[in-house]
C-alpha positions in Angstrom: 180.7 0.9 179.1 179.5 2.8 176.1 176.6 5.3 176.0 173.9 2.8 175.0 174.9 0.4 177.7 174.9 3.3 180.2 171.5 4.5 179.2 170.1 1.0 179.4 171.3 0.8 183.1 169.9 4.1 184.3 166.9 6.4 183.9 164.2 4.4 185.7 163.8 2.3 188.8 163.7 -1.3 187.7 165.2 -4.6 188.9 168.8 -4.9 187.6 169.3 -1.2 186.9 171.7 1.1 188.7 170.0 3.6 190.9 170.6 6.2 193.6 167.5 6.4 195.7 166.6 7.9 199.1 163.4 6.9 200.8 162.2 9.4 203.4 159.7 8.8 206.2 157.4 11.7 207.2 158.9 14.0 209.8 158.5 17.6 211.0 161.8 18.4 209.3 160.0 18.1 206.0 157.2 20.6 206.9 155.8 22.6 205.3 155.8 20.6 202.1 155.0 23.5 199.8 158.7 23.5 198.6 160.1 20.0 199.5 163.5 20.6 197.8 164.1 23.7 199.9 163.0 21.9 203.0 165.4 19.0 202.3 168.3 21.4 201.6 167.7 23.9 204.4 165.9 22.1 207.3 166.1 18.3 207.1 168.6 17.0 209.7 168.7 13.4 208.4 166.0 12.2 210.8 163.7 11.5 207.8 166.2 9.3 205.9 165.0 5.7 206.2 166.5 3.9 203.2 169.4 4.7 200.8 170.5 2.9 197.7 173.7 3.9 195.8 174.4 2.4 192.4 171.5 -0.1 193.1 173.2 -1.3 196.3 171.4 -0.9 199.7 173.5 1.3 202.0 170.9 2.0 204.6 167.8 -0.1 205.1 165.1 0.9 207.7 167.7 3.1 209.4 170.4 0.5 209.7 173.7 0.8 207.9 174.2 -2.3 205.7 178.0 -2.0 204.9 179.2 -1.7 208.5 178.5 -3.9 211.5 177.2 -1.1 213.7 177.2 -3.2 216.9 180.8 -4.3 216.5 181.8 -0.7 215.7 180.1 0.6 218.8 181.7 -2.1 220.9 185.1 -1.3 219.5 184.6 2.5 220.1 183.3 1.9 223.6 186.5 -0.1 224.5 188.5 3.0 223.6 186.8 5.0 226.4 189.3 4.3 229.2 192.2 5.1 226.9 190.7 8.4 225.8 189.9 9.3 229.4 193.5 8.6 230.4 194.9 10.8 227.5 192.4 13.6 228.3 193.1 13.6 232.0 196.8 13.4 231.6 197.1 16.2 229.0 194.8 18.6 231.0 197.3 18.9 233.9 
């Protein structure tokens, strides 16, 4: 992609353009708002992140990860519980 094509795909939020965008919901982690950049860098824990687009693709919408089936992942991880307990209990003796 040459420079002109790149410039035509970035620089504003419009349908069809590539964009990285984070939408925040109000939270105490963003207070005080007199220096929002400092608050984001130093105090925000992630609780305010509601929606994330990377390269124009939704990654997180309304707090739900779009690229991973969270329910299936939690189920798979939960099934590992007994194996982890066995390893931990065996190795601690």
